[in-house]
N, C-alpha and C positions, 0 to 999 in steps of 0.2 A: 627406346629400349631394348638391347637384345641379351639376353638371360637366360637360365635355366632355371626349375624349380628350387636346386641345390641353393640359389642364389638366394631365394625367400625365405629357408632352412635357416641361412646361415643370419641373417637380418634379426629374422627371429629371435632365434637360440640367445646370442648375444646385445640383445636389443638396441640393435645400432640405426634406431630410427626414430626420427623428431617425436617427442612424445609431448611434446607443450601441447593442451587442449584435447587431449587423444579422445573420440566418437568415434560412436560405431557408424554407419553410413545411415542408421534412421535416426540420427541425432543422441544418443545415449553417450554416457560420460562412460571411460577407460581408464581401469587404475593395471596395473600388472604387478604381481606382487611376484611371480615367477611365471617364468616362461615353461615350466616344466620339464621336464626329460625326455629326449628323443629317442624314438622310435626305430629301433632295427629292420624291426619284422613285421608283418602284415597291420591294418588297421590306420588307426587314426596318427597323423608325422609327431603329436607330444603328446604325454600321458603327464596325469597330476599337476596341472598346470593350476595358480591360483589366482584369480582376478575378481575387480570388480567390477559390475556392470551395471551403470543405473545406482541403485540401494542395494541392488544385493550383490552377499559376495558367490564366487560359485568355485568350485573345486572339480576338475574335470579335464578333458582332452580337448588337442585342441589343431585345426586340420588348416594346412597351408595348400593355397594353389598361384600358379599364376593368375586366370581369370575364373572370378566366383562360378563362372559356368562349366569348369571344369570339374566342379562339385557332379553333376546330371554325366557329363562323357566319363567321368570315374565309377560310376552307379552304384555310390553312397547311400543315395535316399533310401533305399529298401534294405542296406545291409545295415545289420544288428551292430555292427562294432563301430559304427558309426552314431551312436542314439546318445551316448553319453558326450558329443562333439558341444561345449560352451561356446565355442570361439572360430569363426570361419576367418583365415589373416591370405587376403591376397593382394597384390600388388593391383590391379584390376577389379572394379566390382562393375561389371557387363552385366549381370543378373541377379536379382534377389531369387533367393533361396528360400523355398516353404518349403516346411516339414510337415511328413505325414499328418500331422496333430495340428495342421492346419498355422502354426506358431511360425516365422521369419524366424531364422538362424540370424544369430548376430555376426556383426561383419565388417572387420577390419580392414580400410583400403590403406596400401602404402605408397599409392604411387605419388604421392606429392611428398612424403616424407619422408624417401632418401637422400640422401649427400650426392651431390652429382660427380665430388670427388672420389665418394668411395664408388662409385659404380665405375669412373674411371680406370681408378687403378685395378678393380676386379676383371672390367674385361680388357685391359692391356695384357693380365694373366693369363686368363682362360683362353680368351680368343688373337691371343695377339701372333705371332708369325715366327718365335722366337726358335733356334736351330738344338737346344740342348735342354733346359729346362728352362720352364714357366719366368721364371727369376731371375734368370742369369742376370739380368739389367740391374737390379736392386737387391739380390742376396749378401753382397758385398756389404751393404749398408745395414742389416740386422747386426744386434750387439750380441758379445759374444753368448752370453751367460742364456739369451733365446734361443740360439743355432746348439749348443752345447746338452740343454734339456732336450729338446724333440732329439737330436740326434742316438742321446740314449732313451729315451722313449721308443722309436721307430728301430732299435736296434734289439731291444729287450722284445718288441713286436716279432721281429723276423726270428729271434732263437725260440720261441711262444711258439710259430709255427714250425720252423723245421721240428720243434721238441714232440710233436704230435707223430712224426715219422717213428720216432725212439717208442712214446708211450706204445704206441700199437707191435712193435716189436717186442717190447717188452710183456707184453699180453698173453703173445705168443709164447715166449719164452718160459711162460709162469713165474714171472717175477724176478729171474734170472740174469742180475744187472752183470755178473760177470761173462755170461753167453752173448748179452745184447751189445757190450761194448768188444766184444772181438768180431762179433758180424759187420757192424760201423765202421769197425781200426780195417778189416779185410779189404771192405768196398772202396775204403780211403785209399787203400794201396793199388789200387787201377786208376787212381789221378785222372779221374772222367772216362778216358778213351776205356779204359778196362774195369771200371768198375763194378759193371752187370757181371762178368763173371767170378772176378773176386766174389759179389756178395754171395751169388750161387755156391762156389766153392764152398765157405764158410758154412752157410746154411748146408750143406750136404754133409759136411766133416765138423760135428760137435769138438767145441773145444776141449771137454771131457774125454773124447777119443785121443786128441793129441796130447794130452796132457798126462798120458799112460805112459809116452815113448817119450817125454822133453828130456831121457836120460840117454837117448839113442837119436843123436840129430840125423844118422842114416836114415830110419824110419820116420822120422818128423819130415824129412825131407821126400821120401818116401810117398809119405799118404799125401802132403800137398800138391807135389807132380804131378800124382797118380789121378786125384780127386780132379785135375784139371784138367786131363785129358790127354796128358805130355808124355805119356810113358805106352800108347799105342806105338807099333810096328817092332824093326830091328835094330839094333842101335850098333856103333864099330866101340864106340870109348868104352872102357872100362866103367866107370861111374853110373851112364845111365841104365846098363845092364844090371848094374848093383840094383838099383833103384827100382829097378821092374821086379827084378826078383822077391826085393820086401813086399814090395806092392802087392802082386800079384796072391802072395801069401795074408797079409793084413785086408786088402780086399774081399777075401771068402771069410776071415775072419769076426767083420764087423757087418758086412753083406751090403759095402759100399754098391754107389753108381754114381760114377763121375760125371762132370760136365764136359758139355760138347766141345771140343776143342777149336771147333768153327769160329767160336764165339769172341773167340780170344784176338785182338787186332795186334799186327804188327808195322801197318802200313801208315809211314808218314810220320814214322816215331825217330828220334836216338836213338840209338842201340841201346845206352845205358838207360832206355823205358822201356826195354823191350818188357813184354809178363813175364818170360822165362827169367828176369834180374829180377823183378819186381818178388816172385812167385818164389826166389831164395832169399831174400831180403826177410822175406813174412816169414818164411821157416827157420831162418835164424834170431830173428825176434821170438817168435816162441817157444825156442830153444831157450834166451838166454831169460827170457822174463815169464814167470807162471803168474796167474791171478794179478793179470795188470791191472784191473779196475779198480780192485782192492790197492793194488801202490800208486795208482792215479790220485783218487780221492786221500789220499794221504802227504801226496808230494806239494806242498805250495807254492815252490818256486821254480823258474821257466827254467833256468840253466838245469836244473837235477832231473825236469822232463826231459829235458833236450837229452840228457845220457841214456837216457832209455833206448834211445834209439842210434844213438854212436857206440862206433866198433863192437858193431854187429858180427860175429863170426862166421860168413857168408864161405861157403865150402869153396877150399880153393880151384876146383876144376871151374870155375866161375872165373877166377881173373884172366882166365885165356879164353872164354867162351862169353859169346852172348845167346846161342844157340845148342843145344845139345850136336855134340859130332862135325859143331864148325869152329875149328881153332882159329882164335884172332888173336892183336895185340894186348900185351897182356896192362890191366888196368885195373885200378883200383874200381869196388862194385861196391865202395860204402853208401848209405845214403847223404844225398847232400845238405845243407841246414835249411834251402829252399824248401826242400822238402818236405826236410823235419815240419817246420813252422808249418806249413801245409796240413800234413797231418794233425799236430794238436791245436789249428785253428779249427779243423773242419769233425772232428772228433772230439777229443780232450774238452775243446769247449762248451761244445752240444752234448758231449753225454753228462759233464758236472752239472751244467745248468739244467737240463732235465731231472738229474738226478735231485737236484734244490728244490724245482718246484713240488718233484713226484711226491716227495717226505715234507714239503714247507717245512722246508731249512733254508732259510732264506741266506747262510755263510755261507752255504756252495754258491747259490745264487750269483753272490755280489762275487768271488772268488772266479768263476767261471767272467766275469766281468772283467777284473783286474788282470785277469791272463790275459785277454786282448789288447788290455793296454801294456802286455810287456811284448808283446810279438810286433814284426814291423810290418806295415800297412800293403795291402796288396798292389799290384802295376796294372792296372787295366786303362782302357781308355775313359770309362766311366771315373776315377779317380784321378787321371790324367786333367779331363774337361774340368774337376773341381776345384783340383787345385788352380787352373786357368783362371777360376772366377775369383780369389781370392780366399778360397778355404782350406784351411790347413791340416792336412792329413797326414799324421805323422805315423801312426800306428794303426794296428787293422780292429781296432774298436774303431777308429775315425772311416776306415775306408767298407769296414761292412755294414756301419749306418748310413753311408752315402749310397752302397749298393741298394738298400731294403728302400731310400728314401727315392732315387730315382726310378728304381723297377716299379715301385706298388704307390709312389705317390704321382712324381714328375711325370711320369710316361701317360700318366692317365691324367693329368691335370686337375688333380684332388686339390686343389690349391687351400679350398675353403676347407678341407680336415687337416690341413698341415698346417704345423704350429708354425713356421716360415713363414706360410703363404698370410696366417691373419696378423702376423707382427708387418707385414708386408701394407696389408689393405687398413691397419689403422693406423701405418706411419701419417703426420700431420704436414 
């Protein structure tokens, strides 16, 4: 047999071994009342196990190894963290372990107690040569309840990990949710390629500064384009000249330092996605909607959320331009439906979830998950390949969960920690 120590952990945790006439290698009977709690930190593998060995009932720690001699290899003998180990669970007992006080450590050998069928299913998952995910040949046989419950769990894991960045930003912003939301929303307006300069722009230009000028769209545009570094140099068109003039005054007033222009990317982008157009749209959103965070947490319907981004009054100059001083054929510069949904997915859902977690209000956590069920699934190779395996992918709830499943479980073959993998391993 070939396996990792994780397999022994899995076998012990779920007691998936033959328990008839269970004995230590010294011949004492064993009865397992509780396998204990898995320990993810240093020290013994399971805490607070309860067992009866011989006539004595024990409560303490359990350590697991492939070979009993690994106890010495891992230098546990003189490590105080292991002095309360009550049972050594191993696949193969190749060496009796004698403790410093002369007592032989009680050892359970599993070599002849693991079902060959269970091992074969495990080996097929973890050591097979599948092309996409370890369970690609069997996942279609997993019942829908098991699959959906596990996808919900990994989706929450994904949001919890991503919310750590929200909490860090909230702390820097001294608990100001409006400013934190504004910064995350700005970063998403960069749509990956220009996320960094957009984030730097928002951090260099507080929302409270923009709010002082929301009744003057030209000044809001001047602050945004100026802080983005796009108003340096000389311009032919009247519009950038006016922006430059306004920004010169506002820059001195607020002692602003613009973002370096070279950070913005134009290469291999459709003109509709140029950072200049995204900045113009962002300025229009700031003018249209003040206190966006407060509005967001009060809006329950996805249709009304989308309306926050539709019909933005982008400056007419951009109808015939993608860059300053470079006229182009007239076209609408409104945000498209797919772009709006990406903003909702990556900003509104995340902030709403984080807000609920931070304030221990499950109502907002549940609303964030419900919002994902109202948004369309993303289109990418991972989602497509899961679809080919028979997995229904209807909404962003499904696609986000599958991204987490693939990237943090399947890619690392963490089948023993996966609800789907567990189900497959236990299939008759």
